[in-house]
C-alpha positions in Angstrom: 2.9 11.1 -20.5 2.2 11.6 -16.9 -1.3 12.7 -17.4 -2.1 9.5 -19.4 -0.6 7.4 -16.6 -2.6 9.3 -14.1 -5.7 8.5 -16.1 -4.9 4.8 -16.3 -4.3 4.7 -12.7 -7.5 6.5 -12.0 -9.3 3.9 -14.1 -7.6 1.2 -12.0 -8.6 2.8 -8.7 -12.1 3.0 -9.8 -12.4 -0.6 -11.0 -10.7 -2.0 -8.1 -11.8 0.0 -5.0 -15.0 -1.7 -4.2 -14.2 -5.2 -5.6 -12.4 -7.2 -2.7 -9.2 -7.3 -4.6 -7.3 -4.2 -3.3 -7.1 -1.1 -5.1 -3.9 0.0 -3.4 -2.2 -3.2 -4.3 -3.4 -2.8 -8.2 -2.1 0.8 -8.2 1.2 -0.2 -6.7 1.6 -3.2 -9.3 0.1 -1.1 -12.2 2.6 1.7 -11.6 5.4 -0.6 -12.2 4.1 -1.5 -15.9 3.7 2.1 -16.9 6.4 3.9 -18.9 7.6 5.7 -15.8 7.9 2.4 -13.9 7.4 3.6 -10.4 5.2 3.4 -7.4 2.4 6.1 -7.6 2.8 6.4 -3.9 0.6 6.5 -0.9 -0.4 10.0 -1.4 -1.7 9.6 -4.9 -3.6 6.5 -3.8 -5.2 8.2 -0.8 -6.3 11.1 -2.9 -7.7 9.2 -5.8 -9.8 7.1 -3.2 -11.6 10.6 -2.4 -13.2 10.0 -5.9 -14.4 6.6 -5.3 -15.6 7.5 -1.9 -17.8 10.5 -3.4 -19.3 7.7 -5.6 -20.3 5.9 -2.3 -22.0 9.2 -1.1 -23.9 9.5 -4.5 -24.9 5.9 -4.6 -26.0 5.7 -1.0 -27.1 9.3 -0.7 -30.6 8.8 0.8 -29.3 6.1 3.1 -26.4 8.2 4.3 -28.5 11.4 4.8 -31.0 9.3 6.9 -28.3 7.9 9.1 -26.7 11.3 9.7 -30.1 12.9 10.4 -31.4 10.2 12.7 -27.9 10.2 14.5 -28.2 13.9 15.1 -31.8 13.5 16.3 -30.9 10.7 18.7 -28.5 13.1 20.6 -31.4 15.5 21.3 -33.8 12.8 22.1 -35.9 13.4 19.0 -35.1 9.9 17.9 -34.7 6.7 20.2 -31.1 5.6 20.8 -32.0 2.3 19.5 -33.1 3.6 16.2 -31.4 1.5 13.5 -29.9 4.4 11.6 -28.8 6.2 14.7 -27.1 2.9 15.7 -25.5 2.7 12.4 -24.2 6.3 12.9 -22.5 5.3 16.1 -21.1 2.0 14.6 -19.6 4.0 11.8 -17.8 6.3 14.3 -16.7 3.4 16.5 -15.6 1.4 13.5 -13.4 4.2 12.3 -11.4 4.7 15.4 -9.0 1.5 14.8 -7.9 2.6 11.2 -7.6 6.4 12.4 -5.3 5.5 15.3 -3.3 2.9 13.6 -3.0 5.0 10.3 -1.7 7.9 12.3 0.7 5.9 14.3 2.1 3.9 11.6 2.4 6.5 8.8 6.0 6.0 8.0 5.6 2.0 7.8 2.4 2.5 5.6 4.4 4.8 3.2 7.5 2.4 3.0 7.7 -1.1 4.5 4.0 -1.9 3.6 4.5 -1.3 0.0 7.1 -4.1 -0.5 5.6 -6.2 -3.5 6.7 -9.4 -1.6 4.3 -8.4 1.1 1.6 -7.4 -1.2 1.7 -10.9 -3.0 1.6 -12.9 0.1 -1.3 -10.7 1.4 -3.2 -11.0 -1.8 -3.2 -14.7 -1.5 -3.9 -15.1 2.3 -6.8 -12.6 2.4 -8.3 -14.2 -0.7 -8.2 -17.5 1.1 -9.8 -16.0 4.1 -12.6 -14.3 2.0 -13.2 -17.7 0.4 -13.5 -19.5 3.8 -15.8 -16.8 5.1 -18.0 -16.8 2.2 -18.2 -20.6 2.0 -18.7 -21.2 5.8 -20.5 -17.9 6.9 -24.1 -18.5 8.0 -25.4 -15.5 6.0 -28.5 -14.9 8.1 -27.9 -11.6 9.7 -29.1 -8.4 8.2 -27.8 -4.9 8.5 -30.4 -4.3 11.4 -28.7 -7.1 13.4 -25.5 -5.1 13.5 -24.3 -4.5 17.0 -21.6 -2.4 18.7 -19.1 -5.1 19.2 -19.5 -6.2 15.6 -18.9 -2.6 14.5 -15.6 -2.5 16.3 -14.6 -5.9 14.8 -15.4 -4.6 11.4 -13.5 -1.4 12.2 -10.2 -3.6 13.1 -10.8 -5.6 9.8 -10.8 -2.4 7.9 -7.7 -1.3 9.5 -5.9 -4.2 7.9 -6.5 -2.4 4.6 -3.5 -0.1 5.6 -1.4 -3.0 4.2 -1.7 -2.9 0.3 -3.2 -6.1 -1.0 -5.6 -6.7 1.9 -8.5 -4.7 0.4 -10.6 -2.3 2.5 -13.9 -3.6 1.3 -12.5 -7.2 1.1 -11.2 -7.4 4.8 -14.5 -5.7 6.2 -16.8 -7.9 3.9 -14.8 -11.0 5.1 -15.4 -10.1 8.8 -19.0 -9.4 8.1 -19.4 -12.9 6.5 -17.6 -14.5 9.4 -20.0 -12.9 11.7 -22.9 -14.4 9.8 -24.2 -11.3 7.7 -25.6 -11.7 4.3 -23.3 -10.8 1.3 -25.2 -7.5 0.4 -25.4 -6.4 4.2 -21.6 -7.1 4.7 -20.7 -5.2 1.6 -23.0 -2.2 2.3 -21.6 -2.0 5.8 -18.2 -2.1 4.4 -19.0 0.8 2.0 -20.5 3.1 4.8 -17.8 2.2 7.2 -15.1 3.4 4.8 -16.6 6.9 4.3 -15.0 8.8 7.1 -11.7 6.7 7.1 -11.2 7.4 3.4 -12.2 11.1 3.4 -10.0 11.7 6.5 -6.9 10.0 4.9 -7.5 11.5 1.5 -7.9 15.0 2.5 -4.9 14.7 4.9 -2.7 13.5 2.0 -4.2 16.3 -0.1 -3.1 19.0 2.5 0.4 17.3 2.6 0.6 17.4 -1.1 -0.4 21.1 -1.3 2.2 21.9 1.4 5.0 19.8 -0.2 4.1 19.5 -3.9 7.5 18.4 -5.0 7.1 15.0 -2.8 4.4 13.6 -4.8 4.8 11.5 -8.2 2.1 13.3 -10.0 1.0 16.9 -9.9 -2.1 18.0 -8.1 -3.7 18.5 -11.6 -2.9 15.1 -12.7 -4.1 13.7 -9.4 -7.3 15.6 -9.8 -7.9 14.1 -13.2 -7.3 10.6 -11.9 -9.6 11.3 -9.0 -12.5 12.3 -11.1 -11.8 9.3 -13.5 -11.9 7.2 -10.3 -15.4 8.6 -9.4 -17.0 7.9 -12.6 -15.8 4.2 -13.0 -16.4 3.5 -9.1 -19.9 4.7 -9.3 -20.5 2.0 -12.1 -18.6 -0.6 -10.2 -20.7 0.0 -6.9 -23.8 -0.7 -8.9 -22.3 -3.8 -10.6 -21.2 -5.1 -7.2 -24.5 -4.8 -5.2 -26.3 -6.6 -8.0 -23.8 -9.2 -8.3 -23.6 -10.4 -4.9 -27.4 -10.8 -4.4 -27.1 -14.0 -6.4 -23.5 -14.9 -6.6 -20.6 -15.8 -4.5 -17.2 -14.1 -4.1 -15.3 -17.2 -5.5 -14.2 -15.3 -8.6 -12.6 -12.5 -6.7 -10.9 -15.2 -4.5 -9.5 -17.2 -7.5 -8.3 -13.8 -9.0 -6.6 -12.7 -5.9 -4.6 -15.9 -5.6 -3.7 -15.8 -9.3 -2.4 -12.3 -9.2 -0.6 -13.1 -5.9 1.1 -16.1 -7.5 1.9 -14.3 -10.6 3.5 -11.4 -8.6 5.7 -13.9 -6.7 6.9 -15.4 -10.0 7.7 -11.9 -11.4 9.6 -10.9 -8.3 11.6 -14.3 -8.1 12.6 -14.0 -11.7 13.8 -10.4 -11.4 11.2 -9.1 -13.7 9.8 -6.7 -10.9 11.6 -5.3 -7.8 10.1 -5.2 -4.4 10.6 -1.6 -4.1 
């Protein structure tokens, strides 16, 4: 039964990682409705995100390899320091610092306090409203080439908010990008690129911890590996869908969805159907 549950959660991870609706919140909630009725845990969540992040590498492979190559070339002077791809490399590094530092310092809070379903419900609603406001009011004139180092740092701090289940890594970063005046495709693409080192760092750290202390995890490493593979396949399809969708449409459906899920979660908690922990 655990393997089937792992597959279901891998499907949830793949479906929700790149949409601005919070994969960690959905994994947290979905776990309560499976037969085992338990939180899959921060370790499972972080490891399965490796699968969806591999999907990012596959989808943006040419762009990512170009960024890495130009960044290294800029170090030796073979490429100008103001080269757009070299600058993007530095922005990804700068933007990763906030979530790396905060994630390390607040590990215990992330694993425990932040997984309170009351907090998840409130965050889903609040950040849904922020996404809606940024999408409606943002100028949407700046392109990826207009990205600056201060903007990269601001996007990095926005990404760090995703340490709280319910915020959404892609949602928070995209919201900041829209608020700074970037187009929807530019904001979403930068959000995906910025997440690569952070997700891999967190995922492999948790994987190492799971190997060292296998008894602490809800799922076995084999079950988690299957879930990660499922998340990769589904996530790749979702990236393609989202990048096509936002070229012509707004984030309003995701805003409405976030608010609806948040309100429903509050009702379930208030009536005792679900427990906060």
